[in-house]
N, C-alpha and C positions, 0 to 999 in steps of 0.2 A: 360396363364390363368389370370383371374382377381385377383386383390389384394383389399381387403383381401380374403383369400380362403385357401384351403388345397390342397397340392400337394403331391402325393404319387408315388414314383418310385421304381423300382426293380434294384438290383445290383447283380453282380456275386459274390462279396466278401465284407465282412464288412470293414469299414475303419480301418487303423492301429491304434492300441491302444497307441502307443508311449512308451517311456521308463517308466517302472513301478517305482514309487517313494513312494507308500503307505507303510509306516513303521509299520502299525498295522497288517499286514498279519501274520498268524501263519502257520508254517511248522511243521506238526506233523508226526512222524515216529512211527508206532506201528503195532501190529498184527491186522488181520481182518479175518472174516469168508470166504470171497471171494474177488474178485476185482483184478485190474491190479497190476503187480509187476515190470513192466519195466519203469514206469514213475509215478509221482504224479498226482493226480486228484484234480482239484479245486472244493471245496464244499462251499455252502452258507447256508445249512440247514441240520438238522439231518436227515430229510427224504431223502435227496439226499445221505447222507452217507449210510443209510440203503439200498437204491436202488442200490448203487454201491458196497458197502463192506459188506452188510449183517447185521445180528443182533449182539448184544453184546456177547462176549466170556468171560466167567468167568475166572479170573486170569490174564486178560490183561486189558489195560487201554486206548486203542485207542478210543473206542466208548464213554467212559465216558469223556475223555479229549476233544473230539470234542463237546460233549454236554455242558460241563462246559464252554469252551472257547466261544462258540456261545452265551450262556446265559449271560456271563459277558461282552461281547462287541465286540468280534471279528466278522467281517462281511465276511471275506474271509479266508478259510483254504485250504492249499495244503496238501493232505494226501498221505503219502508214506507207502504202505503196506510192512511189514516185514515177510518173509517166510524162514523157516529153514528146508530144506529137503523135502518139500511137492512135491506131484506128481499130474499131471493133469489126470482127468478121460478121458477115450477114449474107442472106440469100432470100430470093423470092420463095415463099412457102405455099403458093397456091395449090401445089400438088397435094398438100395435106390439110391446109387451113382454109382453102377456098379463096374467093375473090379478094385481092389486095393484101393477103397475109404475108408477113415477113418473119423469118427466124433470125434472131440477132444474139450474138454472144453478149454476156453480161458485162464484160469489160474488155479493154483494148489488149491487143497482142496477137502474135502469130499463132499462139496456142489455139485460138478460136478457129483457125483453118483446119483443125483436125476434128471439129465437132460435126456430128451427124444427128438428125432427128428422124427416127424410124417409126412410122405409124402403121399398125397392123390390125386387121379385123379380129374381133373377139366374139365369143358366144353371145347370143341374144341380140345381135345387131349392133353391139358396142365396139369400141376400138381401144387399143392400148398404145402408149407411146414409150419410146426408149430414147435416151440421149446417150450417144457414144462419144468418147473422147479418145482419140488415137486408136479407134477400133474396139475399145473396151467399154462395156455398158457401165455408166456411172449414175444413171437415174432412170427409174421406171415408174410408170403411172398405173393406177388401178384402172379397170374397165371404165370407159367414159362414153358419153353419148353426143357431146357437142364440142365445137371448136372452142367455145368459152371455157368449158371444163378442161380441155387440153391446155389452154393458155394458163389457167389458174394453177394447174398441177405443175407445169414447168416453172412457174414463178416461185415455187417452194424450194427450188434448187439453186445452186450458185452458177449454173453453166449457161443457160439459154433462156430467151424469152420469145414468145409468139405474139406479134403485134400487128395492128392495122387490118385485122380480118374484118371485111365488110359485113359478113353475115355470121355473127358469133353463135347464133342458135342452131345453125345447120350442123349436120354430122360431119366430122372430119373424113378425109379420104386416106386410104392405104397408100403409102409411098415413102420415099426417102429424100431428105433434103440435106445437102452438104454445104457448109458455110465456107466462104472465101473472103479475101480482102483484108484480113486482120494484119496489122503491122505493129511493131514494137516501138516505133519512134526512135529517138536518139538514146542509145544505151552505151555507157552510163549517161544519165541525164546531164546535159550541159547548160540548159536554159536556167539562169539564176532566178527566174520568177517562179519556177516550179516548186521549190522548197517552201517559200513563204506562203504560197497558195495552199500547199498541203498542210502546213502547220495550222493554218486557219481552220482546218477541218477537224482538229483534235481539240475537243471541248474541255473547258475547265472542269466540267462535272466529272471527268474521269479521275480527278484527284491529283495528288502530288507525285513526284518521282523524278527520274533522271531522263533527260532528253538528249538524243544523239542522232546524228546523220552520218554514219560511218562512211569514210571515203570522201566526204565533202570538206575540203580544207581551204577553199577560197574565202576571201574576206566577206563576200556578200552572204555566203551560207552561214558563216560563223555569226555574223551580225543578226541574221534572221533567227537563228537558234536562241541567241541571247535575248532578243526582243520578245520572243514567245515565252521563254522561261520567266522573264521578269513581269509578264503580264502587260507589257506596253503595246504588243501587237494583237493579242487576244485577251480581252478583259477578263480578270478573275483568275487567270492561270497562276499557279503557284508551284513552279518546278525549278530544277537546276540543270543547266546545260553542260554536257561533257563534250568538249571539242577536241578535234584531232588536227595535228599538222600533217603534211604530206608524208608519204612513206620515205624514210631515210632523209628527212629534212635536216638541215644543218642547224647548229646552234644559232648562227646569224639569221637564218630564215625564220626559225621559231620565235626568236626575240622580236623580230619585225612583225610577225603575225600577231603576237600577244600585245605588243605596244599599240598596234592599230585598233585594238578593241578596248583599250583603257581610256578612262576619262569621261565615260558616260555613266548614267545612273544604273544601267543594266550590267555593268562589268562585275558586280558582286554576285550575279546570278549564274556565273559560269566559270569553268576551269578548262585549261588547255593541257593536253597530254601527249607525251612522246616517250620512247619511240613506239613503233608498232610491235606486235607480238606474233610469234609463230604458234600455230595450233596443229593438232594432227590432221592430216589430209583425209579425203574420202576413201582413198585406196591405201592399203597397208604400206608403211614405209615412206609415205609422202607427207607433205606439210602444206599449210596455207598461211598466208599473211593476213592479219586482221588488225584494224586500228585498235589502240589500247582502250578507247572509250568503252568498247564492248566488255573487255575484261574488267574495267573499273566499275561498270554498272553492276556486274556480278559480285564483286568484292563489297561494294556498298550494301547491296541487298543482303548479303550474308551477315554483315555486321548489324544491319537494322533488325534482323530477325531476333537479335538478342535484346532489343528494346531501347537502344541508345543511339539516336541519330547523330549525336555529337562525337561519337567515336570516329576518329580519322581512319579511313580504310587504307592504311599505309603501314609500312614496316611489318611487324608480326601480325597486324590486323589486315594486311594487304597482300598476303602470299597467294599467288595464283595456283590453282589446282590443274587447270587445263592447258595453260600456256607451256610450251616446251622450250621457248627461247625468245630472244629479242632480235628484231630486224636491224641490220646495219652495224656500223662500228660503234662500240659503246662510247658514251660521252665521258670525258675526263671529269675529275672532281671539280676542277675550276669551271668547266663548262656547265656542270649541273648547278653550281652555285649561281652563275650568271643567269641561267634559265629560271631558277627559283625566284630570284629577285625581279625577274621580268614577268613573272606570273605563269611560268610553264612548269608543270609537274612531270617528273621523269620516273620511269621504271628502271630497275637495275637488278643485277644478280647479286645476292647477298648470301654468302655461305651456301651456295648451290641453289638457293630459292629465288624464283623470279617474283619480284614484288614491287608494288608502287612505293616510291620513296619520297613522296611529298604530298601535300594536301592543301593547296592554296587556291584562292580565286584569282581572277584577273586584276583585282584591285591593286592600285599602287599603295604599298604600305606607308608611304610618306605623304599620301594625298589626303583629301578631305574624307574619304571613305575608308581610311586605313583600318578602322575597327572591324571591317568586314574582310580582312585579309585571309582569314582561315576558312576553308571550304566547309569544315564541319559546323561553323557558326551559320553559314548560309543555309545549310541543311537543317540545323536545329530550328532556325527561324521558319523554314518551310514546314517542319513538323508542327510547330506551335500554331502556325496559321491554319493548317488543316485540322488539327484537334480543336482549336477555338471555333472553327466553323461548325464542327460537329456539336459542340456545346450550344452554340447559338441556335442551331436547328431544333434542339430540345426545348429551348426557352421561348422561341418566337411564338407569338400569339398568347403567351401567358399574361394574365392580368397584372398590371402594374398597380398593385393595391397600395393604399396610403400607409400601411404599416411596414412596407419594405420587404415583405416576405420573398417576392420574386427576385428583387435585387440581391437579397442575401443568398438565395439559392444560386443565382447566376454567379456571384462572387465565389461561393463555395465550390461550384463545379469547375470553374477556371483554376482556382487554387489547387484543387485535387488533381487536375490535369498536369499542372506545373510540378506538383509534389512528386508525381510519378517520374518525371524527367529528372528531378533533383535526386531521387533515390537511385537512379541509374548513373548518376555522376555527370549528367549533361549540364547542370547548372552549378555555379560556383558559390560556395559559402560554407561556413562552419555549421550554420543552422539554416533551415528553410527561409527564415526571415532575412538572412543575409543574401540569399540567392535570388529571390523573386518577390514581387509585390503585386497584388491585384487591387486596383483602386476603382471602386464603383460608388464612391461617396458623393455627397451633395455638390462638390466642386465639379464632378464629372457628369453626374445626372441631376441637372437642375430641374426645378419644377416646370420650367418652360419646355425643356427638352422632353421630359416625361409626358407632358401634355400633348406633345406631338407624336407620342408613341415611340420615341427614340431611346432605347436602352443602350448605354455605353459602358465600356470597361477599358481601362488603361493597364496594360501589362508591362511591368519593368522587370527585366531579367538580366542576370550576369551569367554569361555562358563560359563554361570551363575551357581554357585554352589547351592546346596540345604541345608537348615538348618537341622542339625542332633541333636543338643542339644540346646534346648530353655531355657534360664535362665531368670527368672522374679524375680526382687528384690522388695520387698514391704517395704516402709518406713512409719511408723506411725508418723504423725506430730500432736503435741498437738493443740487443738483448739485455744489456745492463741497465736500461731505462724502462721504467714502468709505463704502461699505456695510460693516457689520461682518462679519468673517469667520465 
């Protein structure tokens, strides 16, 4: 074709997305009216949540958390539905699918009891199928000739499956099937085994980000979230957990909750937040309460979009846009300090702004992992791990030549990645050499390890701390005295 111009081609598959390195992603685990339970779904809008997971359920916080996180700055949410003992709706479908056929909802919940499968005759001896949800048509098939074709067409949608048909090559029959027997189980989920089982279904391959289970403030749930974020429960996971106390939890209760999570290797992979926030309700003039973790996930994502994962999403970098207030009686200054030292981050109203006003992990600052006290350092580490993985994927299977070309390339790519973080202010030093070092030398890559095809790098970094106590001294100088140079 001529240049300039527009060239449009078709491809059988999209190009690979590469290694995910976006640290602003939110992974939210909570209940829902409907939707898949075997894997998380990526969402970018509340409408998409509603289409996939249904409407808001009173007493649960998944819908509200997605709404708040998206409003505050998250652009990508992976949602994992929690279900405790629910059953799928089903019905014999021999009237449309022949001998043995069953129609089954794709996932548990009473939502499936409003499903109908309507098969009608079409021109040329063919048939068409329609799936109705609450009386509204949500899926339609093209004209088809066999039960197998009907089953395959239904399988392309998220609502219903046709299974167990004994004679799939026969023609379907005109008729209507109504599903029954779907149950929601316990809502909100009370079984403490549900969350760990759901977390195991969120693979490391989805990349880094913030993990939260809004509304789950029991010790077992917090432990499960930390274990997942640290990669001790699901190998290879590289995330940070945002934990919540109960609504209107007292200082004493929050300190006890945080203290119970301290002392393990995974305490540096999470943070605890209070109090809850209020956000606009679904009807004008009303409001909803949402755990602060959802607000914080949005604040973090908003800051990460600027390129610096080490920037604490607190203070002027942590001002909420969607929250309209805080739930309960405000903590006193003395209580906030006790909470901070215990590893609990608080939100507060500052000059009319609702903002997060701390950014610490659960680590004991006086303990052996005191260097990981700051949550921004945990998140910077998360970013370095993700970005290093992307570099590694580019190098893997490169030849380890005797002249060290591949080793030098590996070193340069890692140094370039760290230089970007240094330029953003995430790493501390007057010069790049003060802030980070990449060692791929012979002490790290010995001839024996290279012979085994094992290429290594050791990254040493100094992460910039954030200010927690700003002291300003004012000296009044008489007008008869000159100011010091």
